[in-house]
N, C-alpha and C positions, 0 to 999 in steps of 0.2 A: 356565495358558492361561485366556482367557475368551471367551465366544460369546455374541454378540447376534444370536438368531434371530428368525424370524417378522417380518422387515423389508421393507420396498419400497426399493431402493437406486438411488439416481442416482450412478453411479459417477464421472461427468465424464470418463471416460478419453477419450471423443470429444465427448460433448454430452449432450444427453437426446433427441436426435431419433432415433439408431440404437437399434435393439432392443437389442443387445448391451451398451447403456450403462445399460439400466433394467432392472432384475430385480425380479419378485414373489415372494414365499415364499422369501426371501433370507436370507443370514446373513454376519456377518463374524467370522471367527477370528481371535485375536490371541494372538501370544506375545510376551511381554514388553512392548516398546514398538512391534513392527511388526506388520502385518496379514500372516497365513498365507493367508486365502482371504477373498474379497469376491465374492459372487454366488450362485446360486442353492443353497439347502441340500442337493438332490439331489447337487449336486458336491462338497460338502464332502471334503476328504481324511480319512483315517483318524487318530483322534487319541484320546488316552485321557480318555473322559467322565467317568471319575470324579475326575479331577485337574483338571477344568475348570470354572469357575464359569459357569453359564448364565444369559442374562437373555432374557425375553421381551419384544419390541418390540411385540406386539400390533398388528401391522400398519403401524406407523408409518414414515414416510420417512427415510432418512439419507442425508445428503450429507456430502462431505468437509468438514472444518473450514473456515470461511470464512477469508479472508485479506485483511487492509488492507494494501495493498501501497504505500500513501503517505500518512504522516502527519507531522505537526509534534507530535506529542502531547506531548511536554517543552518546557515554557515556565513562565513566571511572568507573573501579570498577566491582565488581558484587555482587549479594545479596543472594549468597549460604547460608549463615547463616539464613537469613529469611525464605528460603525454608525450612531448617531444624526446624525452629519455627513454621511453618505452618504445617507440618507434626506431630507435638506436639500438634496441636490443635488451635495455634494463628490465628485469623481472619484478614483479610486485614485491617480492622480498626484498630483493636489492635496494629498490626505491626507498622501503620502510627502514631499512637498516643504515641508510645513508641520512636519515634524517628527514625523509620526505613521507610522503602517505598520511595518514591521520594525523601525525604529530605537526605536519605541516599546515593543515587547515586549523590544529588546536591553536597554533600561535596567532594565526590571524583572527579567530574566533574570540579568543580570549581578549584581544585589542579591541574589540568592537563593542561599541554600547548596543543596548537592546534597539534603539531608534535605527542605529546603522544594520543591525541583523534584519530588522523588518524591512528597511529599504532594499536591501539586496535580494530578499526572498520574495518580495511581492512580485518582479516581473516572472520568476519561475511559477509562481502560484496562477498568476494571470494566464500565462501560457497553457496551464492544464485546464483551469476554468473554461477557457475558450474553446476547448475541444470536448467540453460536456462534463467535466468532472464535478462532482457535487460535494463528495467526501474526500478527505486526504489524511493519511498518516503522516506525522511528523516526528522524527526521532531527534533526541539529542545525541551527545555523545563526541562532540568536538570541543567541549570545555574541560572535561575531567577534572573540575573541581567544583565545590558546591556552588560558588557564586556565578562562575560561568556557566554550568548546566541549568542554574534558575533562570538566567538571562534566555539562554536558548529556549527552554520550554515555555517562558513568560512571553518570548516572540512569537512563539508558534500560538499561544492563545490568542494574543492581540490580533494576529492575523485573521481570526475567524470574527472578529468584530469590525474587521476592515471590508471584508469580503463576504457575499452570499454563500459561504461553503461551510460544512462542518470538519472541524480539525481534531483528531484523535491523537493525543501526545503519547509519545512513547520515552522513557527513560532508560537511555543506553549508556550507562556510566562504564559498565563493562565492556568498552570498545576497544580499549587500549591502555596500557600503563602510562601515566603521565611522566614526563622526562624528569621532575622532581623526584619520582620513586622508582625510577628506573632499576630493573634488577630485583624490584621486591614487589611482585605482583600479588602475593598474599597480603601484605600489607594494605595494600591499594585495595583490594575486594573487601579487606574489614572497613576502611573507609567508605565504601561504597554502600555496604549492607547496614553499615552500624550509624554513619552521620548523613550521607548524601540521600538516600533513599527514603529513610524516615522522615527527614525535613521537606523534601519535595513533594512527598506524598502528603504531608500536613499543609502543605502550601495549596494542595487541590491542583497540582500540575502535572498529576501522572495517571493517565488510563491503562497503560500496560509498560512492563518492564522486559527489555531486551538483553542481549547478550551477544559477543562475539567468540564463539567456540572454535578455536583454531590454533594451529602452532604457533602463529606469530601474534596470539592474542593470550586467550585462557583456557585453561584445562577445563575438562567436563567436571570435575570436583569444585573447581574455583566458580565455574558457572552454576553448579548446584547449590552452593552457599548463597548466591544471589537469588535464586528462585525459592530457597527457602525463606529469605528474608521478604520477597514479594509475597509469598504465601501467607505468612504471618501478619501482613498488611492488608489481606485479603485483595491482591492485586492480580491480575491475569499477567501471563508471560508468554513471548515469543522468542524466537533463537535465530542468530545467524548461524547456520549449521552445515557441515559438510561441503564447504564451498572450495577450498583447496586441499582437503584430505579428509579420510574418513576417521573421525574421532569418536563416531556414535552419537554426535549432535542430533540427529533426527529422533533417535530412539531415547535419548535425554529429553529432548522436548515432548515426547510422547509420555514419557514418565511423570511429567509435571502436568498431563493435560493442557500443553502449550495451546495457545490459538493458532500459530503458525510455526512452522520451520521454513525457514528461507534460504534460497539458492540452492543447497541439496544435490550439487553435481556428483558428488562422492558417496551419496547415499545407498548403501546395499540393501538387499531385499527384506532383511530383518528390519532395517529400519523404516522401510516402505510400509510392512506389514503392522509395524508399531504406531506410525502414523494414522493409517487407516483405522485400526482399533479405537485410537483415542480420539478420533474425530480431528485431529489437528490438521490445519491446512497446509499443504506443499505450495508455497509460494515461487514462483519461477522468474528469474529476473534476467530477461535476455539482453538488457543493456549492458549489464557487467560482464555477461558471458562475451558479447561482441567487442566490448571495448578492450577487455584483457586479452582477446584473441585465445579463449580457451578452447581446449579441445575435448574434455570430458564433458557429454551431454549430461544432463539431468536424466534420471531413470524413468522415462514418461510410459513407457511400456509397462513397468512394473506398479506405477502408480494407477494406471488403468486397470490393471488385472486385479489389484486388490482394493479398488474401490476408492481410493482416497481422493480425496478434494483438492483440486489444483486452481490456484488464483495467479495472476500475473500483474507486476507493478512496474514501475520505472526505476526504482532504486535511485531515484535523483540524487546524485551526490556530487562532490566537486573533482573525486580522483578516479573511479572506476565506472561511473554511468552517469555523465552529465548531460542526462536527457530529461526533456521536459515535455514529452508527448506518450500519452498512454496508446494512441492511436498507433503509433510508430512500434511500441513495446507489444502491441497485439501482432503486427505484421512480422516484428522479429521472432516472437513467439512460435509462428505459424512456420516460418522459413526456415528457421535454425533448428526449432525442437519438434517440429511436425505436428503441433496440435491442429486440430482442425478448427474450423470458424465458430462452431457451437462452443467449443472448450475455451477459445479467447473471448468470447463474448459473456460466457458464464465467469469466466476467471476474472473479468472485471466489472461483474455486477454481484450475481449471487455469492460466489465462492469468495469474493474480495470481502463481502460484508460479513461472511463468516469467519475470515481472517481478522475481523476486527471485533469480533463477538456482538456483532451488531445488526445480525440479520433478522431480528424481530422487527425492526425499523425501516431497513434499507435493503437494496439489492435486487429488489423484483417490485413489479406492478401489480400490487395486490390491495384489495381493501383493508384499511387499519394503519397502512404502511405511510411514512413520509410521502408527501408529494414532491420527490426529487425525480425529475426526469428528463431527457433528451431529446428533441424533435430534429430529425435529420433529413435533408435532401438528397436522399438515396432511393434506388429502385429495388434494393434488396440488402439485409444486414450484412451479407459478406463483403460488401463494399467497405465496411469499417475496417476489416481486417487486410483487405487486397490492395489498397491504395498506398502509396508511400509518399509523404509530403504534401498531402491533400487534406483539408479539413472540410467535411460536409455539413457541419451543424448549423441548422436553422435558427433553433432557440433553446435555451436551457431553463429549466424550471426548478427552484429550490424552495422546498417548504411551500408550494402553492404560488410562488411568485415569479 
């Protein structure tokens, strides 16, 4: 057993506003990889102190390990040239039409071996781990054929054996139409649903399925076919929804009881109501909003009014959010979207765990959950949202180690 004592805890079980969720003179007792106690030292259960390693936190704050619930971390190459084009006035759609965007990364990713994909992804992963991230979601979607998608998902799985982190893999075959099937999106969706998804699921590489529902990608009807195929295999879904226009993506995600609907800048009130009813988490991605210089804010007030869950993620990707800092994502969510400190912290812990369907194991400091937490050199949890370009992590614990 291991005991971290003399700490201040933000358990995030409900937030940081309720007294029950903040404890001073607190401790975390861990047996193996699970929490036995997280709360006041005076409430510690009986245990054999002689067989327990004790660590003094010297009054530091402890939060759950941070969770980055939306990334495209595994890919080859970069799109710095497109960034320059965007600075010179080109739109997302114009860059895509010129052969850039997702298809640019596709070419580099298809040419990369699994070892090369891992080599390029590790520095990005290490940057997130260094900020207290203990769980990360990684999507495919830059291969767009069976073998390339298999390499991407295999690389993501391998990362979890090379670093102390949990990786949730998402098959994003419905990200774009590959160049060899240009103009034939329905035929490509047939390949996704009848060939790629069944094969990758059989390989044990798919924790969830995603799609890009947008005018430059796939229609709601096409995404529905992907989600039907996922449901037939017993795989949960999530959706890139309503980022550039309102095609009813959020409502579509809710109809399939999706884990999350992500971006949602153009989601209307009916879509927000549907998300709240379904328990589908709204994942806000301020890095992409910033990088694309968008002006349509996500409907934060509607999300609050209807009690929808809000998560925050980096959307780490080469084209529209080349960001590897979840702390920065929290600051951006606060400054751009006017989220509160509590919403930002919940959004990278408890709500992010819900967006991955992992809330029974991670996201809060509670007995029975995995001992994944971060110890911070801060005086107040607000510092995790307030600072820019500063990392106050003291130590990171994953599965009790």
